[in-house]
C-alpha positions as CSV (number, residue, x, y, z in Angstrom):
1,X,63.1,67.6,69.1
2,X,63.5,64.5,71.1
3,X,62.4,64.0,74.4
4,X,63.3,60.7,76.3
5,X,61.2,59.7,79.2
6,X,61.8,56.5,81.5
7,X,58.8,55.1,83.4
8,X,59.0,52.2,86.2
9,X,55.9,50.0,85.9
10,X,55.7,47.0,88.3
11,X,55.1,43.7,86.1
12,X,52.2,42.0,87.6
13,X,52.8,38.8,85.8
14,X,56.1,38.0,87.7
15,X,56.2,39.0,91.2
16,X,59.4,40.9,92.4
17,X,60.1,42.4,88.9
18,X,60.4,45.8,87.5
19,X,59.7,46.6,83.8
20,X,61.3,49.6,82.8
21,X,59.6,51.5,79.6
22,X,61.7,53.6,77.9
23,X,60.2,55.7,74.9
24,X,61.6,58.3,72.7
25,X,59.2,60.8,71.4
26,X,59.7,62.9,68.3
27,X,58.1,65.2,65.6
28,X,58.1,62.0,63.4
29,X,56.6,59.4,65.7
30,X,56.9,57.5,69.0
31,X,59.1,54.2,69.5
32,X,59.2,52.1,72.5
33,X,61.9,49.8,73.8
34,X,60.9,47.5,76.6
35,X,63.1,45.6,79.0
36,X,62.9,43.5,82.0
37,X,65.5,44.3,84.8
38,X,66.0,43.6,88.4
39,X,66.5,40.3,90.3
40,X,63.6,37.8,90.8
41,X,62.5,37.5,94.7
42,X,62.8,34.2,96.1
43,X,59.4,32.9,96.5
44,X,58.7,31.1,99.9
45,X,57.9,31.8,103.6
46,X,55.3,30.6,105.8
47,X,52.1,31.4,103.5
48,X,53.8,29.5,100.6
49,X,54.7,26.4,103.2
50,X,51.0,26.4,104.3
51,X,49.7,26.4,100.5
52,X,51.8,23.5,99.9
53,X,50.9,21.3,103.2
54,X,47.0,22.0,102.1
55,X,47.9,20.9,98.9
56,X,49.3,17.5,100.3
57,X,46.2,16.9,102.6
58,X,42.5,16.3,101.8
59,X,39.6,16.1,104.4
60,X,36.4,14.0,104.4
61,X,33.3,15.4,106.4
62,X,31.4,12.7,108.3
63,X,28.4,13.2,110.8
64,X,28.1,10.2,113.6
65,X,25.1,9.6,115.9
66,X,24.0,7.5,118.4
67,X,20.4,6.7,119.8
68,X,18.7,4.3,121.9
69,X,15.4,3.8,119.9
70,X,13.5,1.6,122.6
71,X,12.2,-0.2,119.8
72,X,12.7,-0.1,115.8
73,X,9.3,-1.5,115.4
74,X,7.1,1.4,113.5
75,X,9.9,4.0,113.5
76,X,12.3,3.2,110.7
77,X,11.0,5.9,108.3
78,X,10.8,8.5,110.9
79,X,14.6,7.6,111.8
80,X,15.5,7.9,108.2
81,X,13.7,11.2,107.8
82,X,15.4,12.5,111.0
83,X,18.7,11.6,109.7
84,X,18.2,13.1,106.4
85,X,17.0,16.4,108.2
86,X,19.8,16.5,110.5
87,X,22.6,15.2,107.9
88,X,23.7,12.6,110.0
89,X,25.2,9.6,107.7
90,X,26.0,7.1,110.4
91,X,23.9,6.3,113.3
92,X,24.5,3.8,115.9
93,X,21.1,2.5,117.4
94,X,20.6,0.4,120.7
95,X,17.5,-1.6,122.3
96,X,16.3,-2.4,118.7
97,X,14.4,-5.5,119.8
98,X,14.8,-7.2,116.4
99,X,15.3,-10.7,116.4
100,X,18.0,-11.9,113.7
101,X,21.2,-10.8,111.8
102,X,20.1,-9.2,108.9
103,X,20.1,-6.0,106.6
104,X,17.4,-3.9,105.9
105,X,16.2,-0.8,103.7
106,X,14.1,1.6,106.0
107,X,13.5,4.2,103.2
108,X,14.8,7.4,102.3
109,X,18.3,5.9,101.0
110,X,19.0,4.4,104.3
111,X,20.0,0.9,105.3
112,X,20.1,-1.0,108.6
113,X,22.4,-3.5,109.8
114,X,21.2,-5.2,113.0
115,X,21.7,-8.2,115.1
116,X,19.2,-9.3,118.1
117,X,18.7,-12.9,120.1
118,X,15.4,-12.0,121.8
119,X,12.8,-9.8,120.4
120,X,11.9,-8.1,123.7
121,X,14.8,-6.7,125.0
122,X,18.2,-5.6,123.9
123,X,19.6,-5.5,120.6
124,X,22.0,-3.4,118.5
125,X,22.4,-1.9,115.1
126,X,24.0,0.8,112.7
127,X,21.8,2.8,110.0
128,X,24.0,3.9,107.0
129,X,23.5,6.4,104.5
130,X,23.3,4.8,101.0
131,X,26.9,6.3,99.9
132,X,28.3,4.6,103.2
133,X,26.2,1.3,102.8
134,X,27.9,0.7,99.7
135,X,31.3,1.1,101.4
136,X,31.0,-1.8,104.1
137,X,33.7,-3.9,104.3
138,X,33.1,-6.1,107.1
139,X,30.0,-6.5,109.9
140,X,30.8,-8.4,112.8
141,X,27.9,-9.4,115.0
142,X,29.4,-10.0,118.6
143,X,26.3,-10.3,120.8
144,X,23.0,-8.6,121.1
145,X,25.0,-5.7,123.2
146,X,28.0,-5.2,120.9
147,X,28.0,-4.8,117.0
148,X,31.3,-4.0,114.9
149,X,31.3,-2.6,111.5
150,X,34.2,-1.6,109.1
151,X,33.7,1.0,106.2
152,X,35.9,2.5,103.7
153,X,35.0,6.2,103.3
154,X,37.0,7.8,100.5
155,X,40.1,5.6,101.3
156,X,40.0,6.1,105.0
157,X,39.3,3.0,107.1
158,X,36.6,3.8,109.6
159,X,35.5,1.3,112.2
160,X,31.9,1.9,114.0
161,X,30.9,0.2,117.0
162,X,27.4,0.2,118.2
163,X,27.0,-0.8,122.0
164,X,24.6,-1.4,124.7
165,X,25.8,-1.9,128.2
166,X,23.4,-3.5,130.9
167,X,21.3,-1.4,133.2
168,X,22.2,-0.7,136.8
169,X,20.5,-3.4,138.1
170,X,22.1,-6.2,136.2
171,X,24.3,-8.8,137.6
172,X,28.1,-8.0,137.6
173,X,28.8,-11.2,135.6
174,X,26.7,-9.6,132.8
175,X,28.7,-6.4,133.1
176,X,31.9,-8.0,132.7
177,X,31.2,-10.0,129.7
178,X,29.9,-6.9,128.1
179,X,33.1,-5.0,128.7
180,X,35.2,-7.9,127.8
181,X,33.4,-8.1,124.3
182,X,34.1,-4.5,123.7
183,X,37.7,-4.5,124.9
184,X,38.0,-7.5,122.5
185,X,36.6,-5.6,119.6
186,X,38.6,-2.6,120.0
187,X,41.8,-4.2,120.3
188,X,41.2,-5.9,117.0
189,X,41.4,-2.7,115.0
190,X,44.8,-1.6,113.9
191,X,46.3,1.7,115.3
192,X,46.3,3.6,112.0
193,X,42.4,3.3,111.7
194,X,39.7,5.3,113.1
195,X,37.3,3.9,115.9
196,X,34.0,5.6,117.0
197,X,31.9,4.0,119.5
198,X,28.2,4.9,119.8
199,X,26.9,3.6,122.8
200,X,24.3,3.5,125.4
201,X,26.5,3.0,128.7
202,X,23.6,3.0,131.2
203,X,26.1,5.3,133.4
204,X,27.0,8.9,134.3
205,X,30.6,10.0,133.6
206,X,29.6,13.0,135.5
207,X,30.6,16.8,135.4
208,X,34.5,17.7,135.8
209,X,37.4,15.8,135.1
210,X,40.1,16.0,137.7
211,X,42.4,13.1,137.3
212,X,41.0,11.9,134.1
213,X,41.9,14.8,132.0
214,X,43.2,12.5,129.3
215,X,40.3,10.9,128.4
216,X,37.5,13.2,129.2
217,X,36.5,16.9,129.3
218,X,34.8,18.9,132.3
219,X,31.2,19.1,130.6
220,X,29.5,16.2,132.0
221,X,26.2,16.0,133.7
222,X,25.8,15.6,137.5
223,X,27.9,13.1,139.6
224,X,29.8,10.0,138.8
225,X,28.4,6.6,139.5
226,X,29.9,3.2,139.4
227,X,28.7,2.6,135.9
228,X,30.1,5.8,134.7
229,X,33.4,4.8,136.2
230,X,33.4,1.6,134.2
231,X,33.1,3.7,131.0
232,X,36.2,6.0,132.4
233,X,38.2,3.1,132.9
234,X,37.5,1.4,129.6
235,X,38.5,5.0,127.9
236,X,41.7,4.5,129.9
237,X,42.5,1.0,128.8
238,X,41.9,1.7,125.3
239,X,43.2,5.0,125.0
240,X,39.8,6.5,123.9
241,X,38.2,9.9,124.6
242,X,34.5,10.6,125.8
243,X,33.7,13.3,122.9
244,X,30.5,14.3,124.6
245,X,32.4,16.0,127.6
246,X,34.8,18.1,125.3
247,X,32.2,20.8,124.4
248,X,30.8,23.4,126.6
249,X,27.1,23.4,125.6
250,X,24.0,24.4,127.6
251,X,22.5,21.6,129.7
252,X,19.7,21.1,127.1
253,X,22.3,20.1,124.4
254,X,24.3,17.6,127.4
255,X,21.2,15.8,128.6
256,X,20.6,12.4,126.5
257,X,17.7,11.1,128.9
258,X,14.6,12.7,130.1
259,X,12.0,10.9,132.0
260,X,9.5,12.8,134.2
261,X,11.9,15.0,136.3
262,X,15.1,13.1,135.6
263,X,17.6,14.4,133.2
264,X,20.9,12.4,132.9
265,X,23.6,11.6,130.5
266,X,24.0,8.1,129.5
267,X,24.4,7.9,125.9
268,X,28.2,8.7,124.6
269,X,30.2,8.9,121.5
270,X,34.0,7.6,122.1
271,X,37.0,8.0,119.8
272,X,40.4,7.4,119.9
273,X,42.3,10.1,121.5
274,X,44.7,10.7,118.5
275,X,41.4,11.4,116.4
276,X,40.3,14.3,118.8
277,X,41.8,17.0,116.5
278,X,39.2,15.7,114.1
279,X,36.3,16.5,116.2
280,X,34.5,19.6,115.2
281,X,31.7,19.3,117.5
282,X,29.3,17.2,119.5
283,X,26.0,17.8,120.9
284,X,22.5,16.5,121.8
285,X,20.0,17.4,119.1
286,X,16.8,18.7,121.1
287,X,13.3,18.9,119.5
288,X,12.9,15.4,117.8
289,X,10.0,13.4,118.9
290,X,10.8,10.0,117.3
291,X,11.9,8.6,120.5
292,X,10.3,9.7,123.7
293,X,13.0,9.2,126.3
294,X,16.3,9.1,124.8
295,X,17.9,11.8,122.7
296,X,20.3,11.5,119.5
297,X,23.9,12.7,120.2
298,X,25.8,13.8,117.0
299,X,29.5,14.3,116.4
300,X,30.8,15.9,113.5
301,X,34.2,14.7,112.1
302,X,36.6,16.1,109.9
303,X,38.8,13.1,108.6
304,X,42.2,14.4,107.4
305,X,44.0,12.2,104.9
306,X,47.4,13.0,103.6
307,X,48.1,12.2,100.2
308,X,50.7,9.6,99.5
309,X,53.5,10.6,97.0
310,X,53.4,8.3,94.4
311,X,56.4,6.9,93.0
312,X,57.2,8.0,89.5
313,X,58.5,5.3,87.0
314,X,58.4,5.5,83.4
315,X,56.9,2.5,81.6
316,X,59.7,0.3,79.9
317,X,60.1,1.6,76.3
318,X,62.4,0.1,73.2
319,X,65.1,2.1,72.3
320,X,64.0,2.9,68.6
321,X,66.6,5.9,68.4
322,X,69.3,3.6,67.9
323,X,68.4,2.3,64.3
324,X,69.9,5.9,63.4
325,X,73.2,4.1,63.9
326,X,74.5,2.3,61.1
327,X,75.7,-0.9,62.8
328,X,72.7,-1.3,65.1
329,X,70.4,-1.0,61.9
330,X,72.6,-3.7,60.2
331,X,72.5,-5.9,63.2
332,X,68.7,-5.5,63.5
333,X,68.1,-6.5,60.0
334,X,69.9,-9.6,60.5
335,X,68.4,-10.4,63.6
336,X,64.7,-10.1,62.2
337,X,65.5,-12.0,59.0
338,X,66.6,-15.0,61.1
339,X,63.3,-14.6,63.2
340,X,61.1,-14.6,60.3
341,X,63.0,-17.5,58.8
342,X,64.9,-15.9,56.3
343,X,62.1,-14.1,54.4
344,X,62.8,-10.7,53.4
345,X,59.1,-9.7,52.8
346,X,57.2,-9.0,56.2
347,X,53.8,-11.0,56.3
348,X,50.8,-8.9,57.4
349,X,49.9,-10.6,60.8
350,X,49.9,-10.0,64.6
351,X,52.7,-12.7,65.0
352,X,55.0,-10.5,62.8
353,X,54.4,-7.7,64.9
354,X,55.3,-9.5,67.9
355,X,58.5,-10.8,66.3
356,X,59.6,-7.4,65.7
357,X,59.1,-6.1,68.9
358,X,60.9,-9.0,70.6
359,X,63.6,-8.8,68.1
360,X,64.0,-5.1,68.8
361,X,64.1,-5.3,72.8
362,X,66.9,-8.2,72.1
363,X,68.9,-5.7,69.9
364,X,68.2,-2.2,70.7
365,X,67.5,-2.8,74.5
366,X,64.6,-1.0,76.7
367,X,64.9,2.0,79.0
368,X,64.6,0.3,82.7
369,X,61.8,2.8,83.9
370,X,63.6,3.8,87.1
371,X,63.8,7.3,88.2
372,X,66.9,8.9,87.9
373,X,68.8,10.0,91.1
374,X,68.5,13.4,92.2
375,X,71.0,16.0,90.6
376,X,71.6,17.6,93.5
377,X,72.6,14.7,96.1
378,X,74.4,12.3,93.8
379,X,77.6,13.4,95.4
380,X,76.8,12.7,98.7
381,X,78.9,9.5,99.4
382,X,80.6,7.6,101.9
383,X,83.9,9.8,101.4
384,X,82.0,13.2,101.7
385,X,80.0,11.8,104.5
386,X,83.3,10.9,106.6
387,X,84.9,14.1,106.0
388,X,81.7,15.9,107.3
389,X,81.8,13.7,110.4
390,X,85.6,14.3,110.8
391,X,84.7,18.2,110.7
392,X,82.2,17.6,113.3
393,X,84.4,16.0,115.9
394,X,86.8,18.7,115.2
395,X,84.3,21.2,116.5
396,X,85.5,21.0,119.7
397,X,86.8,24.2,120.0
398,X,83.6,25.8,121.0
399,X,84.0,24.6,124.2
400,X,87.7,24.6,124.5
401,X,88.8,27.9,123.1
402,X,92.4,27.1,122.8
403,X,94.1,28.0,119.3
404,X,95.1,24.2,118.8
405,X,91.4,23.1,118.7
406,X,90.3,25.8,116.5
407,X,93.2,25.1,113.8
408,X,92.2,21.6,113.4
409,X,88.3,22.5,113.2
410,X,89.7,24.8,110.1
411,X,91.6,22.0,108.6
412,X,89.1,19.6,109.0
413,X,86.5,21.9,107.7
414,X,88.8,22.6,104.4
415,X,89.2,19.1,103.8
416,X,85.6,18.8,103.8
417,X,84.6,21.5,101.7
418,X,87.2,20.2,99.2
419,X,85.7,16.6,99.0
420,X,82.2,18.2,98.3
421,X,83.7,20.4,95.4
422,X,85.8,17.6,94.2
423,X,82.6,15.4,93.9
424,X,80.7,18.1,92.2
C-alpha cells in the first residue's frame, strides 16, 4: 500500500520561495524527493533602500563646549576632571589671563592651546581631549580675543574658534576690530568644512526670533541689546546659526551667567546653518562649581560622513597565459635569449628575474587595470540618444490630439526601439 503526501514548507533560507516536499510511504520504507518551486521575489522597497543608505554613511559623535573661566590659574586640573565627567572632548575657554602662545597639558589627558598678550585681562584658548590633540592640523592665534584651530576627526575637517567679545562699556573701535577679525577667520574656512564657534559675546540675543528665523531659535533669555544685535548680524553675514536658542530648555539650562540677582545669556555656540541637522542637543550645564559666575554650554554633534565610492582598478599584470600559444612561446624564448646575451642557462640572480619580467611585458603584454564598461549601458551611444530625442520631440500629440501627431510619435518610437535592439 502506498500513500502520497505533499507538504508545502516555506524556505527560510531564501525569501519568497516555497519548498515542496513530496514523500512516498510504503511498507518497505520511506523516500523523499525535494524540489524548489515558485518565483523568487524581487528584493527592494523602502526598507532595502534605507539599509543601503545607512551603509553608505558613517557618523562621528563630538561634544563641544564653551566657558568663560575668569582665569586659568589654579583650575586646570578641575577643568580636566569636569570635561572628563561631562564627556566633553573640545572646550573653548575665554578670559584665560595667561600671557604667551603655548600648549600645555593640564592633566587627565587634556591639553590646552592658549594665547594671551596681557596676564591681567583677556586671553582665549581651546582645551582638547588627548585623541583630538593628536589630530590638530593648524593653530592660528589671531589676537588675545580670537583663536582658530583646525582638526581632522576621523577624516572630517572641523574648525574650532574661541572668541571673547569686548564688554558693553568698551569703545566702539575695539568692538569693530573684534568683529572684523572674527569675520576674516570664518571667511577663510572652505564651505565644505565644519565650523564651530564657542564664545563669550557679552551680548543678549533675547527671547523670540521674529525676523531672524534663519539664524536663531525662539529660546533665548530676556531682551536683546545692542551687543546681541551684533551677534545676530554676524550670524546673517556668515550664514551661521546660534545653536543655544534652538532647544526648548528650562531657564536654568539657558542662563549662562549668574551674579547676585542677575541671570543672563552671554555665552553661545554657533555653527553653520548647513550643519544644524547634525546638532543633537545644546544646553547649559548646571551644578558645576569650577567657575563662580559663568556656566559651561555643551553642544552634542553627530558628524555625518558619506563614504566615497572607491574606483576599482586592478593592478597591471603580465599576460603569462599567452605562453600556451606556440608562436608566443617561441618569440618569448628568442627575446629572452637575446636579453641574456645568447646564454641558454639562466643565472641565479635578481637581475635575471628583472630581465625575464621585462621581456615578458614586451612580448606578452600586460592588462591595463582599467575597469570594464558596464554591460548594461555600453549600447547607449549617440545614435540611440538621437532616436530617443526625436521620439521626445514627436510626443506633441499629448497636447495636440490629432491623428497625424499620434502617428508621427508611433513611427519615432518604433525607430528608437529598433535602434536600441540593434545595439543590444
